[in-house]
C-alpha positions as CSV (number, residue, x, y, z in Angstrom):
1,M,106.2,36.4,-30.5
2,L,102.5,37.1,-30.8
3,S,103.2,39.2,-34.0
4,A,105.2,36.3,-35.4
5,L,102.3,33.9,-34.6
6,T,99.9,36.3,-36.4
7,E,102.1,36.1,-39.6
8,L,102.4,32.3,-39.4
9,I,98.6,32.0,-39.2
10,R,98.3,34.1,-42.3
11,Q,100.8,32.0,-44.1
12,H,99.3,28.7,-43.1
13,R,95.6,29.7,-43.5
14,L,94.9,26.9,-46.0
15,E,96.7,24.3,-43.9
16,I,94.6,25.2,-40.9
17,I,91.3,25.1,-42.8
18,E,92.3,21.7,-44.3
19,A,93.1,20.3,-40.9
20,N,89.7,21.5,-39.7
21,R,87.9,19.8,-42.6
22,T,89.6,16.5,-41.5
23,D,88.2,17.0,-38.0
24,I,84.7,17.8,-39.1
25,G,84.8,14.9,-41.6
26,A,85.7,12.5,-38.8
27,F,82.4,13.1,-37.0
28,P,79.6,13.1,-39.6
29,E,76.9,12.8,-37.0
30,M,77.9,15.9,-35.1
31,E,75.2,18.3,-34.0
32,E,74.7,21.7,-35.6
33,A,75.9,23.6,-32.4
34,M,79.0,21.4,-32.2
35,I,79.9,22.0,-35.9
36,D,79.5,25.8,-35.4
37,R,82.0,25.7,-32.5
38,L,84.4,23.4,-34.3
39,K,84.4,25.0,-37.7
40,V,87.4,27.2,-38.8
41,D,86.9,29.2,-41.9
42,D,88.4,32.5,-43.2
43,K,86.2,34.5,-40.8
44,K,87.4,32.5,-37.8
45,I,91.0,32.9,-38.9
46,E,90.6,36.6,-39.2
47,G,89.1,36.6,-35.7
48,M,92.2,34.8,-34.4
49,I,94.5,37.3,-36.2
50,R,92.6,40.3,-34.8
51,S,92.7,38.9,-31.3
52,L,96.5,38.3,-31.5
53,E,97.0,41.9,-32.7
54,E,94.9,43.3,-29.9
55,V,96.7,41.3,-27.2
56,A,100.1,42.1,-28.6
57,A,99.2,45.9,-28.4
58,Q,98.2,45.8,-24.8
59,T,100.4,46.9,-21.9
60,D,102.3,44.3,-20.0
61,P,100.1,42.9,-17.1
62,E,103.2,41.8,-15.2
63,G,105.0,44.0,-12.7
64,K,102.3,46.6,-12.1
65,T,102.3,48.3,-8.7
66,I,99.0,47.7,-6.9
67,Y,100.1,49.2,-3.5
68,E,103.2,50.8,-2.1
69,F,104.0,51.8,1.4
70,V,107.2,53.0,3.2
71,R,107.1,52.6,7.0
72,E,108.5,55.2,9.4
73,D,111.5,52.9,9.9
74,G,112.3,52.9,6.2
75,L,111.0,49.4,5.3
76,H,109.8,49.6,1.8
77,I,106.7,47.4,0.9
78,V,105.4,47.0,-2.6
79,N,102.6,44.8,-3.9
80,R,103.0,43.9,-7.6
81,T,101.3,41.8,-10.2
82,V,103.0,38.5,-11.1
83,P,102.0,35.6,-13.4
84,F,100.0,32.7,-12.0
85,G,102.7,30.3,-13.3
86,T,101.3,27.3,-15.3
87,I,97.7,27.4,-16.5
88,L,95.9,24.3,-17.8
89,I,93.1,25.1,-20.3
90,I,90.7,22.2,-20.9
91,Y,88.3,22.9,-23.7
92,E,85.8,21.4,-26.1
93,S,85.4,21.9,-29.9
94,R,86.6,25.4,-30.3
95,P,90.1,25.5,-31.9
96,D,90.2,29.4,-31.7
97,V,90.8,28.8,-27.9
98,T,94.2,27.3,-28.9
99,I,95.2,30.8,-30.2
100,E,93.1,33.3,-28.3
101,A,93.0,31.9,-24.8
102,A,96.6,30.8,-24.9
103,A,97.7,34.2,-26.2
104,T,95.9,35.9,-23.3
105,A,97.6,33.7,-20.7
106,F,101.0,34.0,-22.5
107,K,100.8,37.8,-22.5
108,A,100.6,37.7,-18.7
109,G,103.7,35.6,-18.5
110,N,102.1,32.3,-17.9
111,R,103.1,28.9,-19.2
112,I,100.1,27.2,-21.0
113,L,99.0,23.5,-21.1
114,L,96.3,23.0,-23.7
115,K,93.9,20.0,-23.5
116,G,91.4,20.2,-26.4
117,G,88.7,17.7,-27.4
118,K,89.3,14.8,-29.7
119,E,86.9,16.3,-32.2
120,A,89.4,19.2,-32.9
121,F,92.7,17.2,-32.7
122,H,94.1,18.0,-36.1
123,T,93.2,21.7,-36.0
124,N,94.6,22.1,-32.5
125,T,97.8,20.3,-33.2
126,C,98.3,22.3,-36.4
127,L,97.8,25.6,-34.4
128,T,100.1,24.4,-31.6
129,R,102.9,23.7,-34.1
130,L,102.6,27.3,-35.3
131,W,102.7,28.5,-31.7
132,Q,105.9,26.6,-31.0
133,Q,107.5,27.8,-34.3
134,A,106.7,31.4,-33.2
135,L,108.3,30.8,-29.9
136,S,111.4,29.0,-31.3
137,D,111.9,31.6,-34.0
138,N,112.1,34.3,-31.3
139,G,114.5,32.3,-29.1
140,A,112.0,31.3,-26.5
141,D,111.4,27.9,-24.9
142,K,108.8,26.0,-26.9
143,S,107.5,24.4,-23.7
144,F,105.7,27.7,-22.9
145,I,102.8,26.4,-25.0
146,Q,102.2,22.6,-24.9
147,Y,99.3,20.6,-26.3
148,L,98.4,17.5,-24.3
149,S,97.1,14.5,-26.2
150,L,95.5,12.7,-23.3
151,T,92.6,10.2,-22.9
152,H,89.8,11.0,-20.5
153,E,91.4,8.8,-17.9
154,E,94.8,10.4,-18.3
155,T,93.3,13.8,-18.0
156,Q,91.5,12.8,-14.8
157,Q,94.8,11.5,-13.4
158,L,96.7,14.7,-14.4
159,I,94.2,17.0,-12.6
160,R,93.9,14.7,-9.6
161,E,97.7,14.2,-9.1
162,N,98.8,17.6,-10.5
163,S,101.9,15.9,-11.9
164,R,102.7,18.9,-14.1
165,K,102.6,21.4,-11.1
166,V,99.6,23.4,-12.5
167,D,98.8,26.6,-10.7
168,L,95.4,27.2,-12.2
169,I,92.8,25.2,-14.3
170,I,90.3,26.8,-16.6
171,P,87.7,24.5,-18.1
172,R,86.0,25.8,-21.2
173,G,82.9,23.8,-22.0
174,G,79.6,22.5,-20.7
175,E,78.5,21.7,-17.2
176,R,79.7,18.1,-17.5
177,L,83.3,19.2,-18.2
178,I,83.2,21.8,-15.4
179,R,81.9,19.3,-12.9
180,F,84.5,16.7,-14.0
181,V,87.3,19.2,-13.3
182,Q,85.9,20.4,-10.0
183,E,85.3,16.9,-8.7
184,N,88.8,15.7,-9.6
185,T,91.2,18.4,-8.6
186,S,92.4,20.4,-5.6
187,V,94.0,23.0,-8.0
188,P,92.2,26.4,-8.1
189,V,89.7,26.5,-10.9
190,I,88.2,29.5,-12.8
191,I,84.8,28.6,-14.0
192,S,84.0,29.7,-17.5
193,G,80.3,29.2,-16.9
194,R,77.4,28.2,-19.0
195,G,75.1,30.7,-20.5
196,N,71.3,30.2,-20.1
197,N,70.8,33.9,-20.4
198,F,67.5,35.7,-19.8
199,L,66.0,38.8,-21.4
200,Y,63.2,40.7,-19.7
201,V,60.6,42.7,-21.7
202,E,59.1,45.3,-19.4
203,S,55.7,46.8,-20.0
204,D,57.0,50.3,-21.0
205,V,59.0,49.1,-24.0
206,D,59.8,49.6,-27.7
207,F,58.6,46.1,-28.7
208,D,60.3,46.3,-32.1
209,M,63.6,46.9,-30.3
210,A,62.9,44.0,-27.9
211,T,62.2,41.7,-30.9
212,G,65.4,42.7,-32.6
213,L,67.4,42.0,-29.4
214,I,65.8,38.6,-29.0
215,M,66.5,37.7,-32.6
216,N,70.1,38.8,-32.3
217,G,70.4,36.8,-29.1
218,K,69.6,33.7,-31.1
219,K,71.7,34.5,-34.1
220,R,74.3,31.9,-33.1
221,I,73.0,29.0,-31.0
222,S,76.3,27.5,-30.0
223,V,77.7,30.5,-28.0
224,C,77.5,31.1,-24.3
225,N,76.2,34.6,-24.7
226,A,73.0,33.5,-26.6
227,I,69.5,34.2,-25.2
228,D,67.6,31.1,-24.1
229,K,64.8,32.6,-22.0
230,V,62.5,35.6,-22.5
231,I,60.4,36.9,-19.6
232,I,57.5,39.2,-20.6
233,D,55.7,41.6,-18.3
234,K,52.0,40.6,-18.0
235,K,51.1,44.4,-18.2
236,L,52.6,44.7,-21.7
237,P,50.0,46.4,-23.9
238,A,48.5,44.2,-26.6
239,L,50.2,41.2,-24.9
240,Q,48.6,38.4,-26.9
241,E,49.2,40.1,-30.2
242,K,52.9,40.8,-29.4
243,I,53.5,37.3,-28.2
244,N,52.0,35.9,-31.5
245,T,54.1,38.4,-33.5
246,L,57.3,37.4,-31.7
247,A,56.6,33.6,-32.0
248,T,55.9,34.0,-35.8
249,I,59.2,35.8,-36.4
250,L,61.1,33.2,-34.4
251,L,59.5,30.3,-36.2
252,E,60.2,31.8,-39.6
253,K,63.9,31.8,-38.6
254,G,63.7,28.1,-37.7
255,I,63.7,28.7,-33.9
256,E,61.4,26.5,-31.8
257,V,59.2,28.5,-29.4
258,W,58.3,26.9,-26.0
259,G,56.4,28.3,-23.1
260,N,54.5,27.5,-20.0
261,S,50.7,27.2,-19.9
262,G,50.2,31.0,-19.4
263,I,52.0,31.7,-22.7
264,V,50.4,28.8,-24.5
265,A,46.9,30.2,-23.5
266,L,47.9,33.4,-25.4
267,S,49.4,31.8,-28.5
268,D,48.9,28.5,-30.2
269,K,52.2,28.9,-32.0
270,V,54.0,28.0,-28.7
271,K,54.8,24.4,-27.6
272,E,53.9,23.8,-23.9
273,E,56.5,23.0,-21.3
274,N,55.6,23.5,-17.6
275,N,58.6,21.7,-16.1
276,A,60.5,24.4,-14.2
277,A,63.7,22.4,-14.8
278,T,63.8,23.9,-18.3
279,L,64.5,27.3,-16.8
280,C,67.9,26.0,-15.6
281,E,68.9,24.5,-19.0
282,E,71.3,26.1,-21.5
283,Y,69.8,25.0,-24.8
284,L,72.7,25.4,-27.3
285,A,70.0,24.8,-29.9
286,P,67.5,26.7,-32.1
287,K,65.0,26.9,-29.2
288,L,63.7,29.7,-27.0
289,Y,61.5,29.6,-23.9
290,L,58.9,32.3,-23.1
291,T,57.3,33.0,-19.7
292,L,55.4,35.7,-17.9
293,A,56.1,37.8,-14.8
294,D,53.8,40.0,-12.8
295,D,56.5,42.7,-12.4
296,I,60.2,43.5,-12.4
297,T,60.7,42.1,-8.9
298,E,59.4,38.6,-10.0
299,A,61.5,38.8,-13.2
300,I,64.7,39.5,-11.2
301,G,63.9,36.7,-8.8
302,M,63.4,34.3,-11.6
303,I,66.7,35.2,-13.3
304,N,68.7,35.0,-10.0
305,S,67.1,31.6,-9.3
306,Y,67.6,29.9,-12.7
307,S,70.2,31.7,-14.9
308,G,73.8,30.7,-15.3
309,G,75.0,34.0,-13.9
310,H,76.5,35.0,-17.3
311,S,74.4,37.8,-18.9
312,A,71.0,39.3,-18.5
313,V,69.1,41.9,-20.5
314,I,66.2,44.3,-19.7
315,V,64.4,46.1,-22.6
316,T,62.6,49.1,-21.3
317,N,62.0,52.8,-21.8
318,N,62.1,53.3,-18.0
319,R,65.5,54.2,-16.7
320,S,64.6,53.7,-13.1
321,S,63.5,50.1,-13.9
322,A,66.7,49.5,-15.8
323,D,68.8,50.7,-12.9
324,Q,66.9,48.4,-10.5
325,F,67.4,45.5,-12.8
326,M,71.1,46.1,-13.4
327,Q,71.8,46.5,-9.7
328,Q,69.8,43.5,-8.5
329,V,70.4,40.9,-11.2
330,D,73.3,38.6,-10.1
331,C,75.1,38.1,-13.4
332,A,78.6,38.9,-14.7
333,A,77.2,41.3,-17.4
334,V,73.9,43.1,-17.3
335,Y,72.4,45.1,-20.2
336,H,69.8,47.8,-20.8
337,N,68.5,47.8,-24.4
338,A,71.5,46.0,-25.8
339,S,72.2,42.4,-27.0
340,S,73.7,39.8,-24.7
341,R,75.9,38.9,-27.6
342,F,78.3,41.7,-26.7
343,T,79.6,39.7,-23.6
344,D,82.9,38.9,-25.2
345,G,86.5,40.1,-24.5
346,G,87.0,41.5,-27.9
347,Q,83.7,43.4,-27.8
348,F,84.5,44.8,-24.4
349,G,87.8,46.1,-25.5
350,V,90.0,43.7,-23.5
351,G,91.2,41.8,-26.6
352,A,91.2,38.0,-26.6
353,E,89.7,36.3,-23.6
354,I,90.6,33.1,-21.9
355,A,87.2,32.6,-20.4
356,I,84.0,34.4,-19.3
357,S,84.0,33.8,-15.6
358,T,80.7,33.5,-13.7
359,Q,82.5,33.3,-10.4
360,K,83.0,36.3,-8.1
361,L,86.6,35.2,-7.3
362,H,89.1,36.0,-8.6
363,F,87.4,38.0,-11.4
364,R,84.0,38.1,-13.2
365,G,83.1,38.3,-16.9
366,P,85.5,38.2,-19.8
367,L,89.0,37.5,-18.5
368,G,91.7,39.2,-20.5
369,A,95.5,39.3,-20.1
370,Q,95.2,42.0,-17.4
371,E,93.2,39.6,-15.2
372,L,95.5,36.6,-15.6
373,V,97.9,37.7,-13.0
374,T,98.0,37.3,-9.2
375,N,100.0,39.4,-6.8
376,K,103.1,39.2,-4.7
377,W,104.5,41.4,-1.8
378,F,108.1,42.7,-2.3
379,V,109.6,44.0,0.9
380,Y,112.9,45.9,0.8
381,G,114.9,46.4,4.0
382,E,118.4,47.0,5.4
383,G,118.6,44.5,8.2
384,H,115.1,45.5,9.6
385,I,113.9,43.3,12.4
386,R,110.5,43.4,14.2
387,E,110.8,44.1,17.9
């Protein structure tokens, strides 16, 4: 079925792109970050196809034995993976979720309810038709993948009353959407959290590498694995010169550079912002915030206090410092001398992802098909009773 869907997307490429143009044209005042998430072009379609091929090639997540035990009296106990059941995905803007997230959940044997945003209606319904054709052509029930055209109020009623017997909800979007879901349902929720990712430049560092990683972290502003904050060690040699160099490079790329009074005192290229609330904010914009730290301990504390728990990077030549940072920073993915932009199911080798979880239950980081199962105990006896 996934292979059939792959071929249908290839065949209907132009139809998908045309539906997407209709969506973009309907909202002419849309912000740049929203357009980036909404837009479907040949590159996005190739990404959908690649994700489907990767998921199709994976082993079946269902029915894996987690634990097995035979008691002395012969009672046979097995713990195996089973699907969650019905998963509701509520998402904003990104039509590729209709393919990639649904494929991930479907591979694990789950039924999928899709609730996309109104800004992507034509693209999402076009992709859902292809989904249902792939299911139907292979003799499967089309209701395995359903698209819900609901108003805000109808969505609220659905998640509050759970009229469709949903077993799991995954909201994909900003804090407002996540809060909306959490406040209106008793169904278990996997939080695909916000980004607001930090990068720490330690004093013993290849600064050209650090600059490259920062720039790569701002290559796309609409993604949750982008860098928003950079902490610089006060002991960095030639601190003022390097801050000015970094600010110049960022400004040349159209990225606004903000910082607290300590940074502004070192560079007049930086706009001043001393409100600590900005440290909690995911920008989703061509904007970066710089701040200083006395040492790695202060940097770790700052990240654990303000970040979204998604990804964090340390750039350093000191392996001991890197180990300390990676052990103590409380994020789903931690990096030493590598870009935060790798936090992605495809990049991590798990194929398409349904979400990047910032929770610690039931899983953390990119959630692939192998994580979209729960477990069940299978007990085999021959009239066994407990005395």
